[in-house]
matplotlib code that plots the C-alpha trace (Angstrom):
import matplotlib.pyplot as plt

x = [-3.3, -1.7, -0.9, -3.0, -3.0, -6.1, -6.4, -9.6, -10.8, -11.5, -12.7, -11.7, -15.3, -15.6, -14.8, -12.6, -15.6, -17.6, -14.8, -14.2, -18.0, -18.2, -15.2, -17.0, -19.4, -16.5, -15.7, -16.9, -14.6, -11.0, -8.3, -6.2, -3.5, -1.3, -1.3, -0.5, 2.5, 3.9, 3.2, 5.1, 8.1, 8.3, 7.7, 10.6, 12.8, 11.8, 11.5, 13.6, 12.2, 8.5, 5.8, 2.9, -0.6, -3.7, -7.4, -10.2, -10.9, -7.5, -3.7, -1.4, 2.2, 4.0, 7.4, 8.1, 11.1, 9.0, 5.5, 4.3, 1.4, 0.1, -3.3, -5.0, -8.7, -10.8, -12.2, -9.1, -5.9, -4.3, -1.0, -0.7, 2.2, 2.1, 2.9, 6.3, 8.4, 9.5, 11.8, 14.2, 12.9, 9.3, 10.6, 12.2, 9.0, 6.8, 9.1, 8.8, 5.0, 4.7, 7.1, 4.9, 1.8, 3.3, 3.7, 0.0, -1.0, 1.3, 0.0, -3.7, -6.5, -6.5, -5.7, -4.1, -5.3, -3.5, -6.3, -3.9, -2.6, -6.1, -4.8, -3.9, -0.7, 0.9, 0.5, 1.3, 4.5, 5.7, 5.0, 6.2, 6.6, 2.8, 2.8, 5.9, 4.2, 1.4, 3.9, 5.4, 2.0, 1.0, 4.3, 3.8, 0.3, 1.7, 4.4, 1.9, 0.0, 3.2, 2.6, 5.7, 5.7, 8.3, 11.1, 11.9, 15.5, 15.4, 17.3, 15.5, 17.7]
y = [11.8, 8.5, 5.0, 2.7, -1.0, -2.5, -5.5, -7.2, -10.7, -12.6, -16.1, -18.0, -18.0, -14.2, -11.7, -8.8, -6.4, -8.6, -8.8, -5.0, -4.3, -6.7, -5.1, -1.7, -3.1, -3.9, -0.4, -0.2, -2.7, -2.3, -3.9, -6.8, -5.4, -8.5, -8.5, -4.8, -5.4, -8.0, -5.8, -2.9, -5.1, -6.3, -2.8, -1.4, -4.1, -2.7, 1.0, 1.8, 4.6, 5.0, 7.1, 5.3, 6.5, 4.9, 5.6, 3.4, 1.8, 2.0, 1.7, 3.6, 3.9, 6.4, 6.7, 10.4, 10.1, 8.2, 9.3, 5.7, 5.2, 1.8, 1.6, -1.4, -1.6, -4.4, -5.1, -4.4, -2.5, -0.2, 1.1, 4.5, 6.6, 9.8, 9.8, 11.5, 9.0, 8.1, 5.7, 3.8, 5.5, 4.4, 0.9, 0.9, 2.3, -0.3, -3.1, -1.7, -1.4, -5.0, -6.2, -4.3, -5.9, -9.4, -8.4, -7.5, -10.8, -12.8, -11.3, -10.9, -12.9, -10.1, -10.5, -7.6, -6.0, -3.5, -1.6, 0.2, -3.1, -4.7, -7.9, -9.4, -8.2, -11.6, -11.4, -7.7, -8.2, -10.4, -7.6, -4.4, -2.6, -2.2, -0.2, 1.7, 2.7, 4.1, 6.4, 7.5, 8.2, 10.4, 12.3, 13.0, 14.2, 16.5, 17.8, 18.6, 20.8, 22.4, 20.7, 19.6, 17.2, 17.0, 14.6, 12.4, 11.4, 8.0, 4.8, 1.6, -1.5]
z = [-5.9, -4.7, -5.7, -3.5, -2.6, -0.9, 1.4, 2.3, 3.5, 0.3, -0.2, -3.3, -4.6, -4.3, -7.0, -6.0, -6.4, -4.0, -1.5, -1.6, -1.2, 1.8, 3.5, 3.6, 6.2, 8.7, 9.9, 13.5, 15.2, 16.4, 14.3, 15.5, 17.8, 17.7, 13.9, 13.9, 16.2, 13.8, 10.8, 12.5, 13.3, 9.7, 8.3, 10.3, 8.8, 5.3, 5.9, 9.0, 11.1, 11.0, 12.7, 14.4, 14.9, 16.3, 16.8, 18.1, 14.7, 13.0, 13.2, 10.9, 10.1, 8.0, 6.5, 6.0, 3.6, 1.0, 1.8, 2.3, 4.7, 5.8, 7.6, 9.3, 10.0, 11.3, 7.8, 5.7, 5.2, 2.7, 1.6, -0.2, -1.5, -3.5, -7.2, -6.5, -8.3, -11.9, -13.5, -11.2, -8.1, -9.0, -9.5, -6.0, -4.4, -6.2, -4.9, -1.4, -1.6, -2.7, 0.1, 2.6, 0.9, 1.5, 5.2, 5.5, 3.8, 6.1, 9.3, 8.5, 6.7, 4.1, 0.4, -1.5, -4.7, -6.9, -8.7, -10.9, -12.4, -12.0, -10.3, -6.9, -5.3, -5.6, -9.4, -9.7, -7.8, -10.6, -13.1, -11.3, -14.6, -14.7, -11.5, -12.5, -15.7, -13.6, -11.8, -15.1, -16.6, -13.7, -13.8, -17.5, -16.8, -14.1, -16.4, -19.2, -16.7, -15.3, -11.9, -10.0, -7.1, -4.4, -5.0, -2.1, -1.4, 0.2, 0.4, 1.2, 1.8]

ax = plt.figure().add_subplot(projection="3d")
ax.plot(x, y, z, "-o")
ax.set_aspect("equal")
plt.show()
């Protein structure tokens, strides 16, 4: 179970549902390698040491200490992180995710959407407490079922 941000090309006259549906048809091309290089450079400034992976139709980076993964495809991008965090740690992760989201929007023609908050990332970033509440809600659900998740010790500058 993870917290996810989605990025797709979206015109001003499209609803988010229309943009998300249209992006599903863009899976057989290679992503933009130049945009990826710029994303990686900026992500390193935010996260520090990251792992990189690539296939014919995707690029991916992961940050092991936090569990953050960022993927780029021809028709969109995504950021995901496990629901390992609560409270102040969740707030820090949310800020980091939205910073990475701004990087994707800066270097691609994609717009970001936070489905947990139900709004574009630019708006959600102004209300990080909505995403933090999502983390706390999942943690409470895990606790009720006696499920523990790993705690990540990390420091993001």
